C-alpha positions as CSV (number, residue, x, y, z in Angstrom):
1,M,0.0,0.0,-0.3
2,S,1.4,3.3,-1.2
3,I,0.3,6.6,-0.4
4,Y,0.3,9.2,-2.3
5,I,-0.5,13.0,-2.8
6,T,-2.5,13.6,-6.2
7,R,-2.9,17.0,-7.6
8,K,-6.6,17.6,-6.6
9,M,-4.9,17.0,-2.4
10,I,-3.1,20.1,-3.3
11,D,-5.2,22.3,-4.8
12,S,-8.2,22.0,-1.9
13,S,-4.9,22.8,0.5
14,V,-4.2,25.9,-1.0
15,Q,-7.4,27.4,-1.3
16,K,-8.2,26.6,2.3
17,S,-4.9,28.2,3.4
18,R,-6.5,30.9,1.0
19,N,-10.4,31.5,2.4
20,Q,-7.9,32.1,5.9
21,M,-5.7,34.6,5.7
22,N,-8.6,36.8,6.2
23,G,-8.3,40.6,3.9
24,S,-4.8,42.0,3.4
25,I,-1.5,42.7,5.2
26,F,-3.5,45.9,5.9
27,S,-6.6,45.1,7.7
28,V,-4.0,42.1,9.6
29,L,-1.5,45.0,10.8
30,F,-4.6,47.6,11.8
31,R,-6.2,44.7,13.8
32,W,-3.1,43.8,15.2
33,A,-2.8,47.8,16.1
34,I,-5.7,47.9,17.5
35,R,-5.5,44.5,19.6
36,Q,-2.1,46.2,21.4
37,L,-3.9,49.6,21.7
38,R,-6.5,47.6,23.9
39,R,-4.2,45.5,25.4
40,R,-2.3,49.2,26.9
41,S,-5.5,50.3,28.0
42,M,-6.2,47.0,29.9
43,M,-2.7,47.4,31.4
44,A,-3.0,50.7,32.3
45,D,-5.9,50.8,33.2
46,L,-5.0,47.4,35.8
47,Q,-2.0,48.7,37.3
48,A,-4.4,51.9,38.3
49,L,-6.6,49.9,41.1
50,D,-4.8,50.1,44.6
51,D,-3.0,46.9,45.8
52,K,-5.5,46.5,48.0
53,M,-7.8,45.9,45.1
54,L,-5.1,43.7,43.0
55,D,-4.6,41.4,46.0
56,D,-8.9,41.0,45.7
57,I,-9.1,39.9,42.7
58,G,-5.8,37.9,42.6
59,I,-3.5,39.9,41.1
60,H,-0.2,41.2,42.0
61,R,1.1,44.3,40.1
62,A,4.6,42.8,38.8
63,D,2.0,40.3,36.8
64,I,0.1,42.4,35.1
65,P,1.8,42.6,31.8
66,R,1.8,38.9,31.8
67,L,-1.8,38.7,32.5
68,V,-2.9,40.6,30.1
69,G,-0.4,39.5,27.4
70,T,-3.2,35.6,27.2
71,F,-6.2,37.4,27.1
72,G,-7.8,37.1,24.0
73,D,-10.2,39.6,21.9
74,H,-12.9,39.3,24.0
75,E,-11.1,39.5,27.3
76,L,-9.4,43.0,25.9
77,R,-12.8,44.0,24.9
78,M,-14.3,44.4,28.3
79,R,-14.1,47.7,30.0
80,S,-13.3,48.3,33.2
81,L,-15.6,50.0,35.4
82,M,-13.4,53.2,35.5
83,Q,-14.2,53.8,32.1
84,N,-17.9,53.3,32.5
85,A,-17.9,56.2,35.4
86,R,-15.7,58.3,33.9
87,A,-18.0,57.9,29.6
């Protein structure tokens, strides 16, 4: 029994990868820039909390950059209570 790859298999694989690329390089860079701005905003909001509040939610001040770096887009879209009070 031999294993072989056909032209049809290669073409369908290439087509799938092209479909998974969501737009041009500019849209990719734009989404990256927005994500970075949201990360910075989230880090600034967490840094603005006092040590007692951070301790209450179980975060050490030194862990904030690492923690925010693990957040996905959904978590980064959350608005802080401080922003809601200002608005």
